[in-house]
C-alpha positions as CSV (number, residue, x, y, z in Angstrom):
1,M,3.6,23.4,12.7
2,G,6.3,25.2,10.8
3,N,8.0,24.8,7.3
4,T,6.7,21.6,5.6
5,D,9.0,22.1,2.5
6,K,11.7,19.8,4.0
7,P,10.6,18.3,7.3
8,D,13.2,18.0,10.0
9,V,12.0,14.6,11.3
10,Q,14.2,13.0,13.8
11,G,14.4,9.5,15.5
12,E,12.8,6.6,13.9
13,G,11.4,9.0,11.2
14,D,14.6,10.4,10.1
15,Y,14.2,9.7,6.4
16,E,17.7,11.0,5.3
17,A,19.3,8.9,8.0
18,S,17.4,5.9,6.8
19,R,18.5,6.3,3.3
20,R,22.1,6.8,4.3
21,Y,22.0,3.6,6.4
22,R,20.4,1.5,3.6
23,K,23.1,2.8,1.2
24,E,25.9,2.1,3.6
25,V,24.7,-1.5,4.3
26,Q,24.2,-2.1,0.7
27,D,27.7,-0.9,-0.1
28,Y,29.1,-3.2,2.8
29,M,27.4,-6.1,1.6
30,E,28.6,-5.6,-2.0
31,K,32.3,-5.0,-1.1
32,A,33.0,-6.8,2.2
33,D,34.0,-10.3,2.8
34,V,31.1,-11.2,4.9
35,D,32.3,-14.8,5.7
36,K,35.6,-13.4,6.9
37,A,33.9,-10.9,9.1
38,A,31.6,-13.5,10.6
39,H,34.6,-15.8,11.4
40,A,36.4,-12.8,12.9
41,A,33.4,-12.1,15.2
42,A,33.3,-15.7,16.4
43,P,34.3,-16.1,20.1
44,Q,38.0,-16.6,20.5
45,S,37.9,-18.6,23.7
46,P,35.7,-20.7,25.9
47,D,35.4,-17.8,28.2
48,E,34.4,-15.4,25.5
49,Q,31.8,-18.1,24.3
50,R,30.3,-18.3,27.8
51,E,30.1,-14.5,28.0
52,M,28.4,-14.4,24.6
53,D,25.9,-17.1,25.6
54,E,25.1,-15.2,28.9
55,A,24.5,-12.0,27.0
56,E,22.2,-13.8,24.6
57,R,20.3,-15.3,27.6
58,A,19.9,-12.0,29.1
59,G,18.7,-10.5,25.9
60,R,16.2,-13.1,25.4
61,S,14.8,-12.8,28.8
62,H,13.8,-9.2,28.0
63,S,12.1,-10.4,24.7
64,K,8.4,-10.1,24.1
65,A,7.9,-13.8,24.5
66,G,9.8,-13.6,27.7
67,E,11.4,-17.0,27.2
68,E,14.4,-18.4,25.6
69,R,13.9,-20.1,22.2
70,E,16.5,-22.3,20.5
71,M,18.0,-20.6,17.4
72,N,20.1,-22.7,15.1
73,L,21.9,-20.3,12.7
74,K,23.9,-22.9,10.9
75,S,23.5,-22.6,7.1
76,E,22.7,-26.3,6.8
77,S,19.6,-26.0,9.0
78,K,18.4,-23.0,6.9
79,K,18.8,-25.0,3.8
80,T,16.7,-27.8,5.0
81,Q,13.9,-25.5,6.3
82,Q,13.3,-23.9,2.9
């Protein structure tokens, strides 16, 4: 199959890309103000909220389960479930 000293794996098996990605995510999590970024990503208007809700519904309609499921992402609910 060719030279196996350093395989040129691409796609989901691209090991070098996976290492770079994990390193970049780790660096971001250590240096970034994640709460500030999350608030900045929040919808800025009711129209934008409706657009995001519709996009979420569309995405969920293509999920393996094929149905919408309620997701409560508030930190309080995570604490009570643990």
